[in-house]
N, C-alpha and C positions, 0 to 999 in steps of 0.2 A: 412223180414228184421230182425226180432228177431233171426231167425235161423242163418242168415249170421253173425250177430254180435257175436253170441255164437261161431260159427266156427272160426271166426277171433280171438276171445279171446283165444280159446283153442290152436290155432296155435301159437299165441304169447307166451303163457305160455310154450308150448312144446319147442319152440325155445330158450326161456330164460333158461329153465332147461338144455337143451343140451349145450348151451353156458357155463353155470356154470360148467358142467362136463368137457368140453374141456379146460377151463381156470383154473381149480383147480390147486393149487400149494401151496407152503408153505405160511403160513400167519404170518405176523410179530406180535409179542406179543403186543407191544405198538406202534401204528402208530404215526408218527410225527404230532404234532398238526398243524392245519391250522390256520394261522393268517390272519385276515382281513387287507387289505391295504386301507387306507383312500384315497378317490379320490383327485386328485390334485385340488388346488383352481380354476384353469381354468376349469377343468372338472365339478366341483361342480357348478360353475357359469353357465356353458353351460347347465347342467342338469336342473337347476332352471329355466332358460329362456325357455327351451324346455317344461318344465312342465306348466309354465304360458301360453305360446303361445298356446299349445294344449288345455288347459282348457278354455282359452278365446275364441279360435276359435270354440270349441264345444258349448260353451254357446251362442255365436253369431249365430251359425247355428241352435240352439234349439235342439241339439242332446243329451243334458244332462238335467236331471231333478233336479240335486243337486245344481245348482248355476246359477245365472244370470251373464251377463258380469260385472256388477258393483260389485257383490260379489266376483267374481274371481279377479278383480282388487284390491279389499280391502285385499284379502288374500295374494297377492304376491307383491303389490306395497306399497311404503311409502305413507303416507297421503299427503305429499307435492307433490309427483309425481302425485297422483290422481288429485289434484287441478290444477297442470300444464296441465295435459291432458284434463281436463274439459275446461280450458281456450283455449287450442289449438283447441279443437273441436268447440268451439264458434266462433273462428276466421276462421275456415275452414269448412263452412257449407257443410253438406253432406259427410264429410270425417270421417272415423274411426280414433281416435287418436292413437290407438295401431298399426294398419296396415298402417296408413298414406295414406289411399286410400278409395274410396267410397265403395269398396266391399272386400270380403274375398279372399286372395290369394289361388291359386289352388295347388301350390307347394312351398316349402321353404327348406332352409338348414341353419344350425347353424355353426358358427366358432368362437372360442375364439381368441381374439387378445390382445396384450399387455403383458408385462412381469408379471404383478401382478395377472393376471387371472380374473380381475373384469370386463372385457369388452367382450361382445358377439355381433357379427353382424348376423342378420337374413336376408338372401337373399331371397326375396319373388318374385314369378312370378305369373302372371295371365294368364288366357286362351287366352287373346288377344295378348299375346307376350310381354306385358309391364313387367318391373321388377323394383324393388327398394330394396335398403338395408336400414335396420333400426338398429341403434346402441343402445344397452342396457348396462347400468352400474349396476353391482350387488355389494352390500355391503358384503364383505367377512365374517364379523362377524356373520351375521344372514341370509345371502342370500336374503335379501330384495332387490327388484329392485328399484333403486333410480333415474334412468333417462332412458328415451326413446327419441331418436332423429333421425332425418334424418341423414344418414351417409354423411359426406362430400364427394364431388366428388374427385376422385383420378386423378392425372395427369399422 
């Protein structure tokens, strides 16, 4: 296995050197600077919800050693939302207040909605074929999640 790895590495190095020779051409003295483009508010909100959802799911599954579900919630959610979720869980015995279900979804997608970019819908599906949408509200100023609610039914 070590020999194979060395052979592959030597092959990659030779290919890179050959490619460099083939692509050699004039080099600009001062390349144009690359400027970073800030993500749109909608993309920033969606990224934040995705980061929360993934961290929370991993904590619930026990696949992370760095945080419990409660610690993940504290990091991403406002104090008021955490209290609201605790009350929701108390009223819905056996249900997870984030997933709005008794178990962890097997697949999910994220979609930004609304003009201001502060709303994200997570479409969740479970192995038994059931599905549910959960709506998140993100505060644009600091990307804290301020609300999680069942999505209203669409007509």
